C-alpha positions as CSV (number, residue, x, y, z in Angstrom):
1,X,73.3,88.6,158.7
2,X,70.0,88.5,156.9
3,X,69.8,89.0,153.1
4,X,67.6,91.5,151.5
5,X,66.3,91.7,147.9
6,X,67.5,94.6,145.9
7,X,66.4,95.9,142.5
8,X,69.1,95.0,139.9
9,X,68.9,98.6,138.7
10,X,70.0,99.9,142.1
11,X,73.2,97.7,142.1
12,X,76.4,99.0,140.4
13,X,79.8,97.5,139.7
14,X,82.5,98.6,142.1
15,X,84.2,101.6,140.6
16,X,87.5,100.7,138.9
17,X,87.4,97.1,140.1
18,X,90.3,95.2,138.5
19,X,88.4,92.0,137.4
20,X,87.1,91.5,133.9
21,X,83.6,90.1,133.5
22,X,83.6,88.3,130.1
23,X,80.1,87.6,128.7
24,X,81.3,84.5,126.8
25,X,82.2,82.8,130.1
26,X,78.8,83.3,131.7
27,X,76.7,80.9,129.6
28,X,76.4,78.2,132.3
29,X,75.9,80.7,135.1
30,X,73.1,82.4,133.1
31,X,71.4,79.1,132.5
32,X,71.7,78.2,136.2
33,X,70.2,81.6,137.2
34,X,67.3,81.2,134.8
35,X,66.4,77.8,136.3
36,X,67.2,78.3,140.0
37,X,67.7,82.0,140.6
38,X,70.8,83.3,142.4
39,X,71.6,80.7,145.1
40,X,74.4,82.7,146.8
41,X,73.6,86.3,147.6
42,X,76.1,88.9,146.4
43,X,77.8,91.3,148.8
44,X,77.2,95.1,148.4
45,X,77.9,98.3,150.3
46,X,75.7,101.4,150.4
47,X,76.8,104.1,148.0
48,X,77.6,107.4,149.7
49,X,75.1,110.2,149.2
50,X,72.2,107.8,148.3
51,X,69.4,106.0,150.1
52,X,68.9,102.9,148.0
53,X,71.9,102.6,145.7
54,X,74.6,100.0,146.2
55,X,78.1,99.1,145.0
56,X,79.1,95.4,144.5
57,X,81.9,94.1,146.7
58,X,81.6,90.4,145.7
59,X,79.4,89.0,142.9
60,X,80.1,91.0,139.7
61,X,79.8,87.8,137.6
62,X,76.5,86.9,139.2
63,X,75.2,90.4,138.8
64,X,76.1,90.5,135.1
65,X,74.7,87.0,134.5
66,X,71.4,88.1,136.2
67,X,71.2,91.1,133.9
68,X,71.7,88.8,130.9
69,X,69.1,86.3,132.3
70,X,66.5,89.1,132.7
71,X,66.4,88.9,136.5
72,X,65.0,92.1,138.1
73,X,65.9,91.5,141.8
74,X,69.0,90.1,143.5
75,X,69.5,88.8,147.0
76,X,72.3,90.5,148.8
77,X,74.2,91.0,152.0
78,X,74.8,94.7,152.9
79,X,78.1,95.7,154.5
80,X,78.3,99.3,155.6
81,X,82.1,99.7,155.1
82,X,84.4,102.5,153.8
83,X,85.6,102.5,150.2
84,X,89.1,101.6,151.3
85,X,87.9,98.6,153.3
86,X,85.6,97.6,150.5
87,X,88.5,97.8,148.0
88,X,90.5,95.3,150.1
89,X,87.4,93.0,150.2
90,X,86.8,93.3,146.4
91,X,90.4,92.2,145.8
92,X,90.5,89.4,148.3
93,X,87.1,88.0,147.2
94,X,88.4,87.3,143.7
95,X,92.2,87.1,144.0
96,X,92.2,83.3,144.3
97,X,89.9,82.7,141.4
98,X,91.4,80.4,138.7
99,X,92.8,81.8,135.5
100,X,93.3,85.4,136.6
101,X,94.8,87.5,133.8
102,X,98.1,89.3,134.4
103,X,96.3,92.7,134.1
104,X,93.7,91.6,136.7
105,X,96.4,90.7,139.2
106,X,98.3,93.9,138.4
107,X,95.3,96.2,139.1
108,X,94.1,94.0,142.0
109,X,97.4,94.3,143.8
110,X,97.5,98.1,143.1
111,X,94.0,98.7,144.3
112,X,94.7,96.8,147.5
113,X,98.1,98.5,148.1
114,X,96.5,101.9,147.6
115,X,93.6,101.1,150.0
116,X,96.0,99.8,152.7
117,X,98.1,102.9,152.4
118,X,95.1,105.1,152.7
119,X,93.8,103.2,155.7
120,X,97.2,103.4,157.3
121,X,96.9,107.2,157.4
122,X,93.6,107.1,159.3
123,X,93.8,106.5,163.0
124,X,90.1,105.7,163.3
125,X,90.6,102.4,161.3
126,X,91.7,99.1,162.6
127,X,94.4,98.9,159.8
128,X,96.2,102.0,161.0
129,X,99.2,99.9,161.9
130,X,99.9,99.3,158.2
131,X,101.4,102.7,157.8
132,X,104.9,101.9,158.8
133,X,104.9,98.5,157.0
134,X,105.4,98.1,153.3
135,X,102.0,97.3,151.7
136,X,103.7,95.2,149.0
137,X,105.2,93.1,151.8
138,X,101.8,92.7,153.5
139,X,100.2,91.6,150.2
140,X,103.1,89.2,149.5
141,X,102.8,87.6,152.9
142,X,99.0,87.1,152.5
143,X,99.4,85.7,148.9
144,X,102.4,83.5,149.6
145,X,104.6,85.2,147.0
146,X,107.6,87.5,147.1
147,X,107.4,91.2,147.7
148,X,109.3,91.8,144.5
149,X,106.7,89.8,142.5
150,X,103.9,92.0,143.9
151,X,105.9,95.1,143.0
152,X,106.5,93.7,139.5
153,X,102.8,93.1,139.0
154,X,102.0,96.6,140.1
155,X,104.5,97.9,137.6
156,X,102.3,96.4,134.8
157,X,99.6,99.0,135.6
158,X,102.0,101.5,133.8
159,X,101.6,99.6,130.5
160,X,99.4,101.0,127.8
161,X,96.2,98.9,127.4
162,X,97.3,97.4,124.1
163,X,100.5,96.0,125.5
164,X,98.6,94.7,128.5
165,X,96.3,92.9,126.1
166,X,99.3,91.2,124.5
167,X,100.2,89.9,127.9
168,X,96.7,88.8,128.7
169,X,96.6,86.9,125.4
170,X,99.9,85.1,126.2
171,X,101.7,86.8,123.3
172,X,104.2,88.7,125.5
173,X,106.1,87.5,128.5
174,X,105.5,88.9,132.0
175,X,109.2,89.9,132.4
176,X,109.1,91.8,129.1
177,X,106.0,93.7,130.1
178,X,107.7,94.7,133.4
179,X,110.7,96.2,131.5
180,X,108.5,98.0,128.9
181,X,106.4,99.5,131.7
182,X,109.3,101.8,132.5
183,X,109.0,103.5,129.1
184,X,106.7,106.5,128.7
185,X,103.4,106.1,126.8
186,X,104.7,107.4,123.5
187,X,107.7,105.1,123.5
188,X,105.3,102.2,124.4
189,X,103.1,103.1,121.4
190,X,106.3,103.1,119.3
191,X,107.1,99.6,120.6
192,X,103.5,98.5,119.8
193,X,103.7,99.8,116.2
194,X,107.0,98.0,115.7
195,X,105.6,94.8,117.1
196,X,102.7,95.0,114.6
197,X,105.0,95.7,111.7
198,X,107.4,92.9,112.6
199,X,104.7,90.5,113.8
200,X,106.8,89.6,116.9
201,X,107.2,90.8,120.4
202,X,110.5,91.8,122.1
203,X,112.6,89.3,123.9
204,X,113.5,90.0,127.6
205,X,117.0,91.1,126.6
206,X,115.6,93.5,124.0
207,X,113.1,94.9,126.5
208,X,116.0,95.4,129.1
209,X,118.0,97.2,126.4
210,X,115.1,99.6,125.6
211,X,114.6,100.2,129.4
212,X,118.3,101.1,129.9
213,X,118.4,103.4,126.9
214,X,115.2,105.1,127.9
215,X,116.7,105.7,131.4
216,X,119.7,107.3,129.7
217,X,117.4,109.5,127.6
218,X,118.8,107.9,124.4
219,X,115.9,105.8,123.2
220,X,114.4,106.9,119.9
221,X,111.8,105.5,117.5
222,X,114.5,104.3,115.2
223,X,116.4,102.6,118.0
224,X,113.2,100.8,119.0
225,X,112.6,99.6,115.5
226,X,116.2,98.4,115.3
227,X,116.1,96.5,118.6
228,X,112.7,94.8,118.1
229,X,113.7,93.7,114.5
230,X,116.9,92.0,115.8
231,X,116.9,88.3,115.2
232,X,116.3,86.4,118.4
233,X,118.0,83.0,119.1
234,X,114.6,81.2,119.1
235,X,113.8,82.7,115.7
236,X,116.8,81.1,113.9
237,X,115.7,78.3,111.6
238,X,116.9,74.9,112.6
239,X,116.6,71.5,110.9
240,X,115.9,68.5,113.2
241,X,116.7,65.0,112.1
242,X,115.7,62.0,114.3
243,X,118.8,60.4,115.6
244,X,117.6,56.9,114.4
245,X,118.0,58.1,110.8
246,X,121.7,59.0,111.1
247,X,123.0,57.0,114.1
248,X,124.4,54.2,112.0
249,X,126.2,56.7,109.7
250,X,128.1,58.6,112.4
251,X,131.1,57.1,114.4
252,X,129.8,56.1,117.8
253,X,132.6,57.8,119.7
254,X,131.7,61.3,118.3
255,X,130.4,64.0,120.6
256,X,127.2,66.0,119.6
257,X,129.4,68.8,118.2
258,X,131.6,66.3,116.3
259,X,128.5,64.7,114.9
260,X,127.1,68.1,113.8
261,X,130.4,68.9,112.0
262,X,130.4,65.5,110.4
263,X,126.9,66.0,109.0
264,X,127.8,69.4,107.7
265,X,130.9,68.1,105.9
266,X,128.9,65.2,104.5
267,X,126.4,67.7,103.1
268,X,129.2,69.8,101.6
269,X,130.6,66.7,99.8
270,X,127.1,65.8,98.6
271,X,126.6,69.3,97.2
272,X,129.9,69.1,95.3
273,X,128.8,65.7,94.0
274,X,125.6,67.1,92.7
275,X,127.4,70.1,91.1
276,X,129.8,67.7,89.3
277,X,126.7,65.7,88.1
278,X,125.2,68.9,86.6
279,X,128.4,69.9,85.0
280,X,128.8,66.4,83.4
281,X,125.4,66.9,81.6
C-alpha cells in the first residue's frame, strides 16, 4: 500500500483510545523527527461524513511528537475500516508496548471486548463468529493470559479516575483496585478521602471487607473510615538486629521463637537494672 502525505491538522486521535501520550516521554522522538522527519508512516482511517479528515489507528505518539516538533504534514497509510475493526487494530497495535499502565490495559481490553461483541452481532463482518464465544476468552487466548485476568482488568474501568491514578502510580495494588471497583462512585470517593486523611491505601483484606459490606448494603462512610484506618500487619513497627550481633549471646540450640523470647526477657531484666540504678541515685 502506498503512503500519502496528510496535513497534521486533518489527523485526529482515535476517539476514546485507551493509551496515554505523555509529553515528558517524547523528547527523543521529537528530536528524531526534527532531524529526520517521520520515518515510519502512521496508520489512519477516514472519518465518516468527511472528505479529508482522518482518525489515527496507530501512531498517536508520532502524531503528538510531530505537533511538538512543528511538523505540518505526516506520511500515512489509509485503511478504510469500520470503527469496530479500527478499535481492535488500535488496541492490538499498542498492547505489547513496554510499561503499559494498569488503566491503559483496562480500557484497552474493554475497548477490544466491546468492538468484538459489536462485530459479532453483524453478519456482514468476518468476525461474526465471535458472537457465541466469550470475548474475554478470545482476548485471553491472544494475550497468553487467563480469562479471569482479562475480566479483572476490565473491572478496573469502573474505578473513579483518582483511584485509577493511585494504581498507575504504584500506590495501590491491582487486587485492591479490583475489589474497590465494585463500590459505587460515592463510596469510592469516601474511600479516596479516607486514603488521603490516613496517608495509606487499603490492604487486600480491607478492600474485600468493604466489597462484601457494600454488597450487603451495609457499607457507610464511618465503616469505610474504620476499615481503612485499621492497622495492617506490614505497618506494625519492628526492630531488626543483625544475627551476628547477638548470636554469641543466645544458646545455639534455641529456635527462632525461643531466641525472640530470650531477647525480650533480657531487655526486661536490663530495664529493671536501669530502674534500680535510677532509684539508687
